[in-house]
ZARO-378721 format. One line per 10 residues: their letters; for each residue z, x, y of N, C-alpha, C. Coordinates in nm, 3 decimals. Layout:
A> Z X Y Z X Y Z X Y | ...
# end
This chain:
MSILRRVTVA> -0.126 0.661 2.515 0.005 0.619 2.467 -0.010 0.502 2.372 | 0.068 0.501 2.267 0.064 0.393 2.170 0.172 0.291 2.203 | 0.141 0.165 2.178 0.233 0.057 2.211 0.271 -0.017 2.085 | 0.400 -0.033 2.062 0.448 -0.105 1.945 0.455 -0.252 1.975 | 0.404 -0.335 1.885 0.406 -0.478 1.904 0.450 -0.547 1.776 | 0.498 -0.669 1.791 0.535 -0.749 1.675 0.418 -0.836 1.634 | 0.399 -0.855 1.512 0.306 -0.952 1.456 0.387 -1.074 1.422 | 0.289 -1.196 1.551 0.363 -1.312 1.527 0.355 -1.376 1.459 | 1.722 -0.512 -0.406 1.836 -0.569 -0.392 1.910 -0.518 -0.505 | 2.120 -0.284 -0.735 2.210 -0.274 -0.843 2.135 -0.255 -0.972
AATSMLVFGV> 2.192 -0.251 -1.081 2.131 -0.215 -1.209 2.047 -0.330 -1.259 | 1.941 -0.298 -1.331 1.849 -0.401 -1.378 1.910 -0.480 -1.492 | 1.878 -0.610 -1.494 1.922 -0.692 -1.607 1.834 -0.663 -1.727 | 1.709 -0.623 -1.703 1.622 -0.581 -1.812 1.527 -0.476 -1.758 | 1.511 -0.370 -1.832 1.426 -0.261 -1.786 1.283 -0.286 -1.827 | 1.190 -0.263 -1.733 1.049 -0.276 -1.766 1.007 -0.165 -1.859 | 0.919 -0.197 -1.949 0.859 -0.097 -2.035 0.715 -0.083 -1.990 | 0.674 0.039 -1.955 0.538 0.057 -1.909 0.484 0.188 -1.960 | 0.352 0.192 -1.973 0.285 0.312 -2.022 0.228 0.390 -1.906 | 0.207 0.518 -1.926 0.147 0.604 -1.825 0.013 0.652 -1.877
LIPGAGAATS> -0.090 0.640 -1.793 -0.221 0.688 -1.829 -0.248 0.818 -1.757 | -0.281 0.921 -1.829 -0.317 1.048 -1.770 -0.459 1.081 -1.814 | -0.549 1.110 -1.719 -0.687 1.138 -1.757 -0.696 1.236 -1.873 | -0.775 1.197 -1.973 -0.794 1.283 -2.088 -0.690 1.265 -2.196 | -0.588 1.183 -2.168 -0.479 1.170 -2.266 -0.490 1.043 -2.349 | -0.600 0.973 -2.336 -0.616 0.850 -2.411 -0.587 0.731 -2.324 | -0.619 0.612 -2.371 -0.609 0.491 -2.290 -0.499 0.401 -2.341 | -0.381 0.411 -2.280 -0.275 0.315 -2.308 -0.308 0.187 -2.235 | -0.302 0.075 -2.301 -0.343 -0.051 -2.239 -0.239 -0.158 -2.262 | -0.252 -0.264 -2.186 -0.172 -0.384 -2.208 -0.268 -0.499 -2.213
PAATHPTPPQ> -0.225 -0.618 -2.258 -0.316 -0.731 -2.260 -0.370 -0.767 -2.122 | -0.296 -0.728 -2.017 -0.336 -0.769 -1.883 -0.416 -0.664 -1.809 | -0.422 -0.540 -1.858 -0.489 -0.437 -1.779 -0.547 -0.329 -1.870 | -0.671 -0.295 -1.847 -0.735 -0.183 -1.915 -0.798 -0.096 -1.807 | -0.765 0.031 -1.806 -0.811 0.118 -1.698 -0.914 0.218 -1.746 | -1.015 0.243 -1.661 -1.094 0.364 -1.679 -1.005 0.483 -1.642 | -1.050 0.603 -1.668 -0.969 0.719 -1.634 -1.047 0.810 -1.539 | -1.064 0.766 -1.413 -1.134 0.850 -1.317 -1.057 0.978 -1.290 | -1.124 1.082 -1.240 -1.057 1.210 -1.217 -0.956 1.202 -1.104 | -0.862 1.296 -1.106 -0.764 1.314 -0.999 -0.671 1.193 -0.984
TRWAVNHSPA> -0.648 1.121 -1.093 -0.565 1.001 -1.087 -0.465 0.998 -1.202 | -0.361 0.916 -1.185 -0.264 0.891 -1.290 -0.225 0.744 -1.282 | -0.196 0.683 -1.397 -0.176 0.537 -1.402 -0.050 0.499 -1.479 | 0.011 0.391 -1.435 0.120 0.327 -1.508 0.079 0.183 -1.534 | 0.103 0.134 -1.654 0.068 -0.003 -1.692 0.194 -0.077 -1.733 | 0.216 -0.192 -1.673 0.334 -0.273 -1.701 0.311 -0.360 -1.824 | 0.401 -0.352 -1.921 0.392 -0.434 -2.042 0.496 -0.546 -2.045 | 0.568 -0.563 -1.935 0.672 -0.665 -1.931 0.618 -0.793 -1.870 | 0.657 -0.910 -1.919 0.606 -1.037 -1.864 0.639 -1.051 -1.716 | 0.552 -1.121 -1.646 0.574 -1.144 -1.503 0.707 -1.212 -1.477
RTVRSYWNPR> 0.748 -1.300 -1.568 0.874 -1.372 -1.546 0.994 -1.277 -1.547 | 0.983 -1.164 -1.619 1.091 -1.066 -1.620 1.108 -1.002 -1.483 | 0.995 -0.970 -1.420 1.000 -0.912 -1.286 1.054 -1.015 -1.188 | 1.003 -1.137 -1.195 1.048 -1.240 -1.101 1.198 -1.266 -1.116 | 1.247 -1.268 -1.239 1.389 -1.296 -1.259 1.477 -1.181 -1.212 | 1.422 -1.059 -1.213 1.500 -0.945 -1.165 1.533 -0.960 -1.017 | 1.436 -1.010 -0.940 1.454 -1.015 -0.795 1.530 -1.140 -0.753 | 1.660 -1.141 -0.779 1.744 -1.251 -0.733 1.774 -1.233 -0.584 | 1.828 -1.332 -0.516 1.851 -1.321 -0.372 1.934 -1.201 -0.331 | 2.031 -1.164 -0.412 2.115 -1.049 -0.374 2.034 -0.920 -0.375
RLAEAKPAPL> 1.954 -0.899 -0.478 1.875 -0.776 -0.484 1.770 -0.772 -0.372 | 1.709 -0.885 -0.344 1.614 -0.889 -0.234 1.682 -0.850 -0.102 | 1.800 -0.901 -0.082 1.871 -0.876 0.045 1.922 -0.733 0.055 | 1.955 -0.671 -0.058 2.018 -0.539 -0.056 1.919 -0.424 -0.072 | 1.793 -0.454 -0.097 1.694 -0.347 -0.113 1.682 -0.265 0.015 | 1.670 -0.135 0.001 1.668 -0.043 0.115 1.529 0.018 0.134 | 1.503 0.073 0.252 1.374 0.140 0.273 1.353 0.254 0.175 | 1.232 0.270 0.128 1.203 0.380 0.035 1.233 0.514 0.101 | 1.300 0.605 0.031 1.326 0.737 0.087 1.195 0.810 0.117 | 1.192 0.881 0.228 1.071 0.951 0.269 1.070 1.092 0.211
PARPGTAKIS> 0.961 1.132 0.147 0.952 1.272 0.101 0.950 1.368 0.220 | 0.941 1.496 0.190 0.936 1.596 0.296 0.818 1.569 0.389 | 0.841 1.589 0.518 0.737 1.565 0.617 0.624 1.665 0.600 | 0.508 1.636 0.661 0.393 1.728 0.647 0.428 1.869 0.691 | 0.353 1.964 0.635 0.377 2.104 0.666 0.329 2.144 0.803 | 0.318 2.272 0.826 0.282 2.322 0.958 0.142 2.383 0.963 | 0.078 2.396 0.849 -0.056 2.454 0.847 -0.160 2.343 0.836 | -0.249 2.338 0.932 -0.352 2.235 0.929 -0.453 2.264 0.819 | -0.498 2.157 0.756 -0.603 2.165 0.657 -0.722 2.089 0.712 | -0.840 2.135 0.685 -0.959 2.072 0.741 -0.961 1.923 0.712
SSRDGEPRMV> -1.000 1.845 0.812 -1.011 1.700 0.795 -1.153 1.660 0.756 | -1.237 1.758 0.723 -1.375 1.727 0.690 -1.383 1.636 0.568 | -1.485 1.554 0.564 -1.503 1.464 0.450 -1.529 1.545 0.324 | -1.489 1.488 0.209 -1.522 1.553 0.084 -1.614 1.465 0.001 | -1.692 1.383 0.070 -1.790 1.298 0.005 -1.859 1.211 0.108 | -1.953 1.132 0.061 -2.024 1.041 0.150 -1.933 0.926 0.192 | -1.946 0.878 0.316 -1.868 0.763 0.358 -1.894 0.642 0.269 | -1.788 0.569 0.234 -1.799 0.448 0.152 -1.736 0.333 0.228 | -1.787 0.213 0.203 -1.740 0.096 0.276 -1.739 -0.026 0.186 | -1.625 -0.095 0.182 -1.614 -0.226 0.116 -1.573 -0.325 0.223
HASRPTGAAG> -1.651 -0.431 0.241 -1.627 -0.524 0.350 -1.506 -0.613 0.325 | -1.447 -0.660 0.435 -1.338 -0.756 0.427 -1.388 -0.885 0.362 | -1.297 -0.961 0.303 -1.334 -1.087 0.237 -1.239 -1.197 0.280 | -1.290 -1.316 0.295 -1.206 -1.428 0.337 -1.141 -1.494 0.216 | -1.034 -1.569 0.238 -0.974 -1.645 0.128 -1.074 -1.745 0.074 | -1.067 -1.774 -0.055 -1.162 -1.869 -0.112 -1.139 -2.010 -0.061 | -1.018 -2.038 -0.009 -0.989 -2.171 0.043 -1.022 -2.188 0.190 | -1.078 -2.083 0.256 -1.110 -2.093 0.398 -1.216 -2.200 0.418 | -1.188 -2.296 0.502 -1.278 -2.410 0.520 -1.367 -2.391 0.642 | -1.494 -2.432 0.627 -1.584 -2.439 0.740 -1.619 -2.306 0.804
GLQPNASEWV> -1.586 -2.196 0.739 -1.620 -2.066 0.794 -1.543 -2.030 0.920 | -1.432 -2.100 0.949 -1.357 -2.072 1.070 -1.291 -1.935 1.064 | -1.259 -1.890 0.945 -1.199 -1.758 0.928 -1.294 -1.676 0.842 | -1.392 -1.610 0.905 -1.497 -1.543 0.826 -1.448 -1.426 0.743 | -1.339 -1.364 0.786 -1.284 -1.252 0.711 -1.133 -1.266 0.699 | -1.072 -1.169 0.633 -0.927 -1.173 0.616 -0.859 -1.122 0.742 | -0.754 -1.188 0.784 -0.673 -1.139 0.895 -0.571 -1.039 0.844 | -0.562 -0.923 0.911 -0.464 -0.823 0.872 -0.322 -0.878 0.878 | -0.298 -0.972 0.966 -0.162 -1.023 0.984 -0.123 -1.118 0.871 | -0.216 -1.150 0.782 -0.188 -1.228 0.663 -0.188 -1.140 0.539
TVGRLFFHNP> -0.279 -1.044 0.532 -0.291 -0.961 0.411 -0.180 -0.857 0.399 | -0.123 -0.813 0.511 -0.013 -0.717 0.507 0.114 -0.787 0.461 | 0.192 -0.723 0.376 0.313 -0.788 0.324 0.418 -0.690 0.277 | 0.527 -0.746 0.227 0.641 -0.669 0.179 0.628 -0.637 0.031 | 0.652 -0.510 -0.005 0.653 -0.464 -0.143 0.796 -0.425 -0.181 | 0.848 -0.488 -0.287 0.978 -0.453 -0.344 0.957 -0.375 -0.474 | 1.049 -0.280 -0.503 1.040 -0.209 -0.631 1.176 -0.152 -0.669 | 1.188 -0.113 -0.796 1.311 -0.058 -0.852 1.286 0.085 -0.897 | 1.383 0.173 -0.871 1.376 0.312 -0.914 1.470 0.331 -1.032 | 1.419 0.341 -1.156 1.507 0.356 -1.273 1.590 0.484 -1.269
ANGGDYVCTA> 1.542 0.586 -1.199 1.613 0.715 -1.199 1.749 0.706 -1.130 | 1.759 0.626 -1.026 1.887 0.616 -0.955 1.943 0.475 -0.950 | 1.873 0.379 -1.012 1.920 0.242 -1.016 1.905 0.167 -0.885 | 1.832 0.224 -0.789 1.820 0.162 -0.657 1.701 0.068 -0.645 | 1.713 -0.025 -0.552 1.605 -0.118 -0.518 1.557 -0.088 -0.377 | 1.426 -0.091 -0.357 1.370 -0.043 -0.232 1.257 -0.134 -0.182 | 1.223 -0.111 -0.054 1.113 -0.186 0.008 1.014 -0.090 0.073 | 0.889 -0.131 0.071 0.780 -0.065 0.142 0.690 -0.174 0.199 | 0.578 -0.133 0.251 0.474 -0.224 0.299 0.349 -0.202 0.217 | 0.269 -0.305 0.198 0.141 -0.293 0.129 0.042 -0.389 0.192
NVVTSNNHDV> -0.085 -0.373 0.157 -0.191 -0.454 0.217 -0.295 -0.492 0.112 | -0.336 -0.618 0.111 -0.440 -0.664 0.019 -0.574 -0.609 0.066 | -0.646 -0.541 -0.023 -0.778 -0.490 0.009 -0.881 -0.553 -0.083 | -1.000 -0.573 -0.032 -1.107 -0.636 -0.110 -1.137 -0.552 -0.234 | -1.151 -0.619 -0.348 -1.174 -0.549 -0.474 -1.253 -0.637 -0.569 | -1.313 -0.577 -0.671 -1.390 -0.652 -0.771 -1.306 -0.756 -0.842 | -1.181 -0.721 -0.874 -1.097 -0.813 -0.950 -1.011 -0.904 -0.865 | -1.014 -0.885 -0.732 -0.938 -0.969 -0.637 -0.788 -0.953 -0.652 | -0.742 -0.839 -0.707 -0.602 -0.823 -0.742 -0.535 -0.698 -0.682 | -0.599 -0.628 -0.590 -0.555 -0.494 -0.552 -0.485 -0.492 -0.416
IATARHCVMD> -0.372 -0.421 -0.411 -0.306 -0.391 -0.284 -0.298 -0.240 -0.268 | -0.304 -0.196 -0.142 -0.294 -0.054 -0.108 -0.156 -0.025 -0.054 | -0.099 0.088 -0.092 0.032 0.128 -0.041 0.043 0.280 -0.047 | 0.161 0.334 -0.022 0.184 0.478 -0.027 0.226 0.522 -0.166 | 0.188 0.643 -0.204 0.228 0.695 -0.335 0.379 0.704 -0.349 | 0.450 0.740 -0.239 0.596 0.754 -0.252 0.666 0.619 -0.263 | 0.588 0.509 -0.254 0.639 0.375 -0.282 0.612 0.333 -0.426 | 0.547 0.418 -0.502 0.505 0.386 -0.639 0.566 0.482 -0.741 | 0.580 0.610 -0.703 0.634 0.709 -0.796 0.693 0.825 -0.718 | 0.772 0.906 -0.789 0.824 1.031 -0.735 0.728 1.141 -0.779
ISTGAWYTNF> 0.643 1.187 -0.688 0.539 1.283 -0.727 0.601 1.416 -0.767 | 0.723 1.447 -0.721 0.786 1.574 -0.755 0.834 1.578 -0.900 | 0.866 1.464 -0.957 0.915 1.458 -1.095 0.816 1.388 -1.189 | 0.721 1.313 -1.132 0.628 1.236 -1.213 0.685 1.105 -1.263 | 0.805 1.066 -1.213 0.870 0.942 -1.258 0.815 0.822 -1.182 | 0.783 0.718 -1.256 0.729 0.595 -1.197 0.841 0.499 -1.160 | 0.817 0.420 -1.057 0.904 0.309 -1.023 0.857 0.185 -1.097 | 0.935 0.078 -1.093 0.905 -0.042 -1.171 0.934 -0.168 -1.089 | 0.913 -0.283 -1.154 0.948 -0.414 -1.098 0.883 -0.441 -0.962 | 0.758 -0.400 -0.947 0.689 -0.423 -0.821 0.666 -0.573 -0.800
QFAPSYNKGS> 0.698 -0.617 -0.679 0.675 -0.756 -0.640 0.631 -0.758 -0.494 | 0.528 -0.837 -0.464 0.463 -0.833 -0.333 0.450 -0.972 -0.274 | 0.475 -0.981 -0.143 0.459 -1.107 -0.070 0.375 -1.082 0.055 | 0.248 -1.130 0.059 0.169 -1.116 0.182 0.224 -1.205 0.292 | 0.202 -1.162 0.415 0.246 -1.238 0.533 0.397 -1.258 0.536 | 0.470 -1.165 0.475 0.616 -1.170 0.470 0.675 -1.160 0.610 | 0.782 -1.238 0.635 0.847 -1.236 0.767 0.994 -1.275 0.753 | 1.083 -1.177 0.766 1.226 -1.201 0.762 1.271 -1.282 0.640 | 1.225 -1.245 0.524 1.264 -1.312 0.401 1.174 -1.426 0.360 | 1.090 -1.471 0.451 0.999 -1.581 0.421 0.870 -1.528 0.357
APYGWWTWRS> 0.830 -1.590 0.247 0.707 -1.553 0.177 0.619 -1.678 0.169 | 0.544 -1.709 0.275 0.473 -1.837 0.283 0.368 -1.859 0.174 | 0.312 -1.751 0.120 0.211 -1.765 0.014 0.270 -1.743 -0.125 | 0.398 -1.708 -0.131 0.463 -1.683 -0.259 0.464 -1.536 -0.294 | 0.498 -1.507 -0.419 0.515 -1.370 -0.470 0.418 -1.338 -0.582 | 0.375 -1.214 -0.585 0.289 -1.162 -0.692 0.357 -1.044 -0.759 | 0.354 -1.039 -0.892 0.409 -0.926 -0.967 0.295 -0.833 -1.008 | 0.332 -0.717 -1.062 0.231 -0.614 -1.090 0.189 -0.609 -1.236 | 0.071 -0.555 -1.260 0.033 -0.524 -1.397 -0.003 -0.376 -1.416 | -0.037 -0.305 -1.308 -0.060 -0.161 -1.320 -0.058 -0.097 -1.182
AGVRTDDTSP> -0.049 0.035 -1.179 -0.048 0.110 -1.054 -0.112 0.245 -1.076 | -0.179 0.296 -0.972 -0.244 0.426 -0.981 -0.219 0.509 -0.857 | -0.215 0.642 -0.875 -0.191 0.734 -0.765 -0.287 0.852 -0.773 | -0.298 0.925 -0.660 -0.369 1.052 -0.657 -0.282 1.161 -0.718 | -0.344 1.254 -0.791 -0.271 1.368 -0.846 -0.328 1.501 -0.798 | -0.438 1.497 -0.723 -0.502 1.621 -0.679 -0.424 1.692 -0.569 | -0.348 1.618 -0.489 -0.279 1.672 -0.373 -0.139 1.611 -0.367 | -0.037 1.692 -0.392 0.100 1.640 -0.393 0.165 1.643 -0.255 | 0.093 1.687 -0.154 0.146 1.689 -0.018 0.139 1.550 0.043 | 0.197 1.530 0.163 0.185 1.400 0.230 0.040 1.357 0.252
GGDNAFIVLN> -0.053 1.452 0.261 -0.193 1.416 0.278 -0.252 1.343 0.160 | -0.187 1.350 0.043 -0.235 1.280 -0.076 -0.154 1.157 -0.110 | -0.080 1.104 -0.012 0.017 0.996 -0.038 -0.050 0.858 -0.044 | -0.149 0.843 -0.132 -0.222 0.717 -0.149 -0.195 0.657 -0.286 | -0.184 0.524 -0.292 -0.164 0.453 -0.418 -0.222 0.314 -0.408 | -0.257 0.257 -0.523 -0.305 0.120 -0.532 -0.235 0.052 -0.649 | -0.199 -0.074 -0.629 -0.131 -0.154 -0.732 -0.219 -0.272 -0.767 | -0.230 -0.301 -0.896 -0.305 -0.417 -0.943 -0.204 -0.528 -0.976 | -0.225 -0.644 -0.918 -0.130 -0.754 -0.931 -0.173 -0.855 -1.036 | -0.075 -0.925 -1.092 -0.102 -1.043 -1.173 -0.139 -1.159 -1.081
SGGNGGARVQ> -0.202 -1.262 -1.135 -0.217 -1.386 -1.059 -0.078 -1.442 -1.032 | -0.062 -1.507 -0.918 0.072 -1.554 -0.883 0.070 -1.633 -0.755 | 0.171 -1.611 -0.673 0.183 -1.687 -0.549 0.222 -1.831 -0.575 | 0.206 -1.913 -0.474 0.246 -2.053 -0.486 0.156 -2.134 -0.577 | 0.031 -2.088 -0.596 -0.063 -2.167 -0.674 -0.121 -2.098 -0.795 | -0.065 -1.984 -0.836 -0.116 -1.913 -0.953 -0.251 -1.848 -0.929 | -0.281 -1.812 -0.805 -0.412 -1.757 -0.769 -0.409 -1.605 -0.767 | -0.526 -1.545 -0.768 -0.538 -1.403 -0.740 -0.507 -1.383 -0.592 | -0.442 -1.271 -0.560 -0.392 -1.254 -0.424 -0.505 -1.254 -0.320 | -0.617 -1.194 -0.353 -0.730 -1.192 -0.258 -0.787 -1.331 -0.235
DAVGGSGIGF> -0.788 -1.413 -0.339 -0.836 -1.549 -0.323 -0.743 -1.630 -0.235 | -0.614 -1.597 -0.238 -0.516 -1.673 -0.161 -0.515 -1.635 -0.013 | -0.527 -1.504 0.017 -0.511 -1.461 0.156 -0.629 -1.380 0.210 | -0.727 -1.351 0.127 -0.836 -1.264 0.169 -0.802 -1.119 0.145 | -0.895 -1.031 0.178 -0.873 -0.887 0.161 -0.929 -0.809 0.277 | -0.857 -0.706 0.320 -0.907 -0.617 0.424 -1.028 -0.540 0.373 | -1.113 -0.497 0.466 -1.213 -0.399 0.431 -1.146 -0.267 0.400 | -1.216 -0.178 0.334 -1.158 -0.048 0.303 -1.269 0.057 0.311 | -1.237 0.172 0.371 -1.335 0.277 0.390 -1.282 0.412 0.346 | -1.370 0.494 0.292 -1.336 0.627 0.242 -1.429 0.730 0.306
NWSTNNYAHA> -1.373 0.845 0.337 -1.450 0.953 0.401 -1.507 0.913 0.536 | -1.437 0.828 0.607 -1.479 0.791 0.741 -1.436 0.898 0.841 | -1.497 0.894 0.958 -1.455 0.982 1.066 -1.308 0.958 1.097 | -1.235 1.063 1.129 -1.092 1.051 1.155 -1.058 1.022 1.301 | -1.158 1.011 1.387 -1.127 0.994 1.529 -1.150 0.852 1.581 | -1.166 0.754 1.492 -1.183 0.615 1.534 -1.050 0.559 1.587 | -1.056 0.490 1.700 -0.936 0.425 1.754 -0.876 0.336 1.646 | -0.744 0.340 1.631 -0.681 0.277 1.515 -0.560 0.193 1.551 | -0.532 0.095 1.466 -0.407 0.019 1.466 -0.330 0.057 1.339 | -0.200 0.071 1.352 -0.114 0.099 1.237 -0.014 -0.014 1.223
IGIPAGVDYA> -0.001 -0.068 1.101 0.082 -0.187 1.078 0.184 -0.157 0.969 | 0.305 -0.206 0.986 0.408 -0.191 0.884 0.520 -0.291 0.905 | 0.606 -0.305 0.805 0.720 -0.397 0.812 0.848 -0.314 0.801 | 0.900 -0.265 0.913 1.025 -0.188 0.908 1.141 -0.274 0.858 | 1.227 -0.216 0.777 1.340 -0.292 0.724 1.437 -0.335 0.834 | 1.441 -0.258 0.941 1.534 -0.289 1.048 1.507 -0.421 1.118 | 1.379 -0.459 1.124 1.344 -0.588 1.187 1.295 -0.689 1.084 | 1.238 -0.641 0.972 1.195 -0.724 0.859 1.079 -0.816 0.893 | 0.999 -0.777 0.990 0.873 -0.846 1.017 0.769 -0.741 1.055 | 0.642 -0.780 1.053 0.535 -0.684 1.077 0.523 -0.648 1.224
VWCEGAPVDS> 0.509 -0.519 1.250 0.485 -0.468 1.385 0.366 -0.372 1.378 | 0.310 -0.340 1.495 0.201 -0.244 1.494 0.202 -0.162 1.621 | 0.135 -0.048 1.613 0.105 0.030 1.731 -0.042 0.067 1.722 | -0.096 0.117 1.830 -0.238 0.152 1.833 -0.258 0.276 1.916 | -0.368 0.345 1.892 -0.395 0.466 1.967 -0.509 0.546 1.906 | -0.539 0.656 1.971 -0.643 0.746 1.923 -0.581 0.847 1.826 | -0.621 0.849 1.701 -0.560 0.940 1.604 -0.601 1.085 1.628 | -0.519 1.175 1.575 -0.542 1.319 1.587 -0.541 1.379 1.447 | -0.636 1.468 1.417 -0.633 1.538 1.289 -0.501 1.611 1.275 | -0.437 1.599 1.158 -0.301 1.649 1.143 -0.288 1.738 1.021
YNGGVHIPNC> -0.164 1.769 0.986 -0.136 1.860 0.877 -0.171 1.800 0.741 | -0.200 1.889 0.647 -0.228 1.850 0.508 -0.345 1.754 0.495 | -0.437 1.758 0.591 -0.556 1.675 0.581 -0.536 1.531 0.623 | -0.419 1.497 0.676 -0.395 1.361 0.723 -0.425 1.347 0.871 | -0.387 1.235 0.928 -0.400 1.212 1.072 -0.268 1.159 1.124 | -0.247 1.170 1.255 -0.131 1.104 1.313 -0.170 1.039 1.445 | -0.094 0.937 1.482 -0.109 0.871 1.612 0.008 0.916 1.698 | -0.019 0.986 1.807 0.090 1.031 1.893 0.164 0.914 1.959 | 0.292 0.932 1.977 0.375 0.833 2.046 0.360 0.695 1.985 | 0.352 0.689 1.855 0.343 0.563 1.781 0.482 0.540 1.720
QGLSGGASGG> 0.564 0.463 1.788 0.703 0.447 1.749 0.730 0.307 1.693 | 0.837 0.297 1.617 0.880 0.168 1.564 0.846 0.147 1.419 | 0.753 0.228 1.364 0.719 0.216 1.222 0.820 0.297 1.141 | 0.940 0.246 1.136 1.051 0.315 1.070 1.060 0.276 0.923 | 1.172 0.312 0.857 1.188 0.289 0.714 1.154 0.148 0.669 | 1.075 0.138 0.562 1.026 0.010 0.514 0.881 -0.014 0.550 | 0.833 0.058 0.652 0.693 0.047 0.693 0.602 0.136 0.609 | 0.659 0.227 0.530 0.580 0.315 0.444 0.480 0.235 0.362 | 0.358 0.286 0.355 0.254 0.218 0.278 0.171 0.121 0.358 | 0.208 0.098 0.483 0.131 0.007 0.567 -0.007 0.061 0.599
PFIVNYQSDG> -0.100 -0.026 0.637 -0.238 0.017 0.658 -0.263 0.080 0.795 | -0.349 0.178 0.796 -0.408 0.237 0.915 -0.548 0.178 0.922 | -0.575 0.099 1.025 -0.699 0.023 1.027 -0.784 0.056 1.148 | -0.916 0.051 1.129 -1.012 0.074 1.236 -1.112 -0.042 1.236 | -1.196 -0.043 1.339 -1.297 -0.149 1.351 -1.232 -0.287 1.354 | -1.122 -0.295 1.428 -1.048 -0.421 1.437 -1.129 -0.526 1.511 | -1.138 -0.647 1.454 -1.220 -0.754 1.510 -1.132 -0.866 1.567 | -1.193 -0.951 1.649 -1.118 -1.059 1.713 -1.063 -1.160 1.614 | -1.123 -1.170 1.495 -1.072 -1.264 1.395 -0.958 -1.205 1.313 | -0.919 -1.083 1.344 -0.808 -1.020 1.273 -0.850 -0.932 1.158
SAVQTATFFG> -0.978 -0.926 1.127 -1.024 -0.841 1.016 -1.041 -0.697 1.063 | -1.041 -0.605 0.968 -1.053 -0.463 1.000 -1.081 -0.387 0.871 | -1.095 -0.255 0.885 -1.121 -0.167 0.771 -1.005 -0.068 0.759 | -0.940 -0.067 0.643 -0.831 0.028 0.620 -0.888 0.161 0.575 | -0.847 0.271 0.641 -0.897 0.403 0.606 -0.785 0.503 0.574 | -0.660 0.459 0.573 -0.547 0.548 0.543 -0.423 0.464 0.517 | -0.317 0.529 0.467 -0.188 0.463 0.448 -0.079 0.537 0.524 | 0.019 0.460 0.573 0.128 0.516 0.651 0.224 0.593 0.561 | 0.250 0.718 0.599 0.345 0.803 0.527 0.483 0.795 0.589 | 0.492 0.819 0.721 0.622 0.818 0.787 0.611 0.870 0.928
SWGSGTDGNS> 0.722 0.864 1.001 0.727 0.905 1.141 0.832 1.012 1.163 | 0.817 1.087 1.270 0.917 1.181 1.312 0.908 1.201 1.463 | 1.015 1.252 1.521 1.017 1.272 1.664 1.046 1.143 1.738 | 1.048 1.151 1.871 1.074 1.035 1.954 1.003 1.051 2.088 | 0.993 0.942 2.160 0.927 0.944 2.289 0.785 0.994 2.279 | 0.742 1.072 2.374 0.604 1.123 2.372 0.583 1.226 2.263 | 0.693 1.274 2.201 0.682 1.369 2.090 0.683 1.298 1.954 | 0.690 1.166 1.956 0.693 1.092 1.831 0.555 1.081 1.768 | 0.548 1.101 1.638 0.421 1.093 1.566 0.437 1.005 1.443 | 0.334 0.928 1.412 0.327 0.853 1.288 0.213 0.909 1.205
YFAYYRDAAW> 0.244 0.950 1.083 0.149 1.024 0.999 0.089 0.934 0.892 | -0.040 0.955 0.863 -0.114 0.871 0.769 -0.194 0.959 0.673 | -0.191 0.921 0.544 -0.268 0.990 0.441 -0.407 0.929 0.435 | -0.507 1.008 0.470 -0.643 0.956 0.486 -0.713 0.935 0.352 | -0.799 0.834 0.349 -0.874 0.804 0.227 -0.996 0.894 0.213 | -0.994 0.975 0.110 -1.109 1.060 0.079 -1.154 1.029 -0.065 | -1.234 1.116 -0.124 -1.291 1.084 -0.256 -1.184 1.062 -0.362 | -1.075 1.139 -0.356 -0.969 1.122 -0.456 -0.906 0.983 -0.446 | -0.889 0.933 -0.323 -0.837 0.797 -0.306 -0.938 0.694 -0.357 | -1.065 0.721 -0.339 -1.169 0.631 -0.392 -1.158 0.623 -0.544
NVYNGAQNA> -1.131 0.734 -0.611 -1.118 0.733 -0.756 -1.005 0.640 -0.801 | -0.892 0.643 -0.729 -0.780 0.556 -0.764 -0.817 0.410 -0.737 | -0.871 0.385 -0.620 -0.910 0.247 -0.584 -1.012 0.193 -0.685 | -1.110 0.273 -0.720 -1.214 0.225 -0.811 -1.158 0.195 -0.949 | -1.061 0.274 -0.995 -0.994 0.244 -1.121 -0.917 0.114 -1.112 | -0.850 0.093 -0.997 -0.771 -0.029 -0.979 -0.858 -0.154 -0.972 | -0.968 -0.146 -0.897 -1.048 -0.267 -0.878 -1.127 -0.306 -1.002 | -1.138 -0.216 -1.098 -1.210 -0.246 -1.223 -1.115 -0.262 -1.342 | -0.985 -0.272 -1.315 -0.887 -0.290 -1.423 -0.891 -0.433 -1.474
# end
């Protein structure tokens, strides 16, 4: 049985202008981001100043943002959960300001945070969850694809803004805006619901997000049966909660944790972590898609990181 625990905003004033990168279609760039074009990926690059994004998120919009709508739930035909490549591992990293080695790695309860975004198609503002993961550029967060774009139409969302360690409106480390985002395109089902966002320097001190709070480890093509913790920030409570349990291979190549309740709307994009350590560090191997059912029939579904997710992450960390 899984146990849920707590971890202790209308129309835009200015529309973002951003480019879309499609492999083989040439390299649209901005002064802040240049992307390689790895296979099975698609990219959006923000060309609007960070101050435009920050000014968009006034207190009213922050307060009125709603949980991201959930796409159709996973299908009924199981797809093999076998790896499609060699296991890969990037270790967790501590904040650069960590003194005396007391915090050797990043704590998940600090790296997980609230992601806000705007949907130009319907004029709505929404929330998801995201997590800082260790990367070459120290600027990458992991989240769900349905928190970044509408895969059914190919339309991108905009005005991404992230606050690690977010708790009921409080952003103790400050806010970071985006410069680019990437998604998987090989699998449009819930099993392919992976995305990574590259952030500008920001926060309270103008730092890279990984330098400010550290970064989780991240793993690809790992075994799917490792005991796991799932973390998210449901809009209903507006603080981070988690459940834990033994995952089960699930539909569309993903996994689910049975009887993992409480990760409701707003928790989308939260990390599925394994190898949890006493210092709070862990390795993220999937992203939270959504939940269905209740009681012992309740399931929380996660899109597992395989080679296609590695391609997106690798493009993001080298932007």
